[in-house]
C-alpha positions as CSV (number, residue, x, y, z in Angstrom):
1,M,0.0,0.0,0.0
2,V,1.2,3.5,-0.7
3,T,0.2,6.4,1.6
4,T,0.7,10.0,0.7
5,A,1.4,12.3,3.6
6,K,0.6,16.0,3.7
7,F,3.8,18.0,4.2
8,A,5.4,21.0,2.5
9,E,6.6,18.5,0.0
10,N,4.9,15.3,-1.2
11,R,6.0,12.1,0.3
12,D,4.8,8.6,-0.4
13,V,5.2,5.8,2.1
14,L,5.6,2.2,1.0
15,Q,4.1,0.0,3.6
16,N,4.5,-3.8,4.1
17,I,7.6,-4.2,2.0
18,S,10.7,-5.9,3.2
19,W,14.1,-4.2,3.5
20,H,15.4,-6.5,0.8
21,T,12.6,-5.4,-1.6
22,F,13.3,-1.8,-0.8
23,K,17.1,-2.1,-1.5
24,A,16.4,-4.0,-4.7
25,M,14.1,-1.2,-5.9
26,L,16.8,1.4,-5.2
27,A,19.4,-0.7,-7.0
28,D,17.0,-1.2,-10.0
29,M,16.5,2.6,-10.2
30,G,20.2,3.3,-10.4
31,S,21.8,6.8,-9.9
32,E,18.8,8.6,-11.4
33,R,16.4,7.2,-8.8
34,N,15.2,10.6,-7.6
35,K,13.9,11.5,-11.1
36,R,12.4,8.1,-11.6
37,L,10.7,8.1,-8.2
38,I,9.1,11.5,-9.0
39,A,7.9,10.2,-12.4
40,A,6.6,7.0,-10.9
41,T,4.8,8.8,-8.1
42,R,3.1,11.1,-10.6
43,A,2.1,8.2,-12.8
44,F,0.7,6.3,-9.8
45,R,-1.3,9.2,-8.7
46,T,-2.8,9.6,-12.2
47,W,-3.7,5.9,-12.2
48,V,-5.4,6.2,-8.8
49,R,-7.4,9.2,-9.9
50,Q,-8.5,7.3,-13.1
51,Q,-9.5,4.2,-11.0
52,M,-11.5,6.4,-8.6
53,S,-13.2,8.1,-11.5
54,I,-14.1,4.8,-13.1
55,A,-15.4,3.4,-9.7
56,G,-17.5,6.5,-9.2
57,Q,-19.3,6.2,-12.5
């Protein structure tokens, strides 16, 4: 599950993942991980909005 906290900046919290999984995700993202995380977060939020819109119809 991903939770978005309300701060001066946006933060997403990954819950119920192991440390091993987290480290593997960072390794997969490489040195450009900050840009990739920002893009992935935006894409995920867009997907969630779309799913909520579909469910509300």
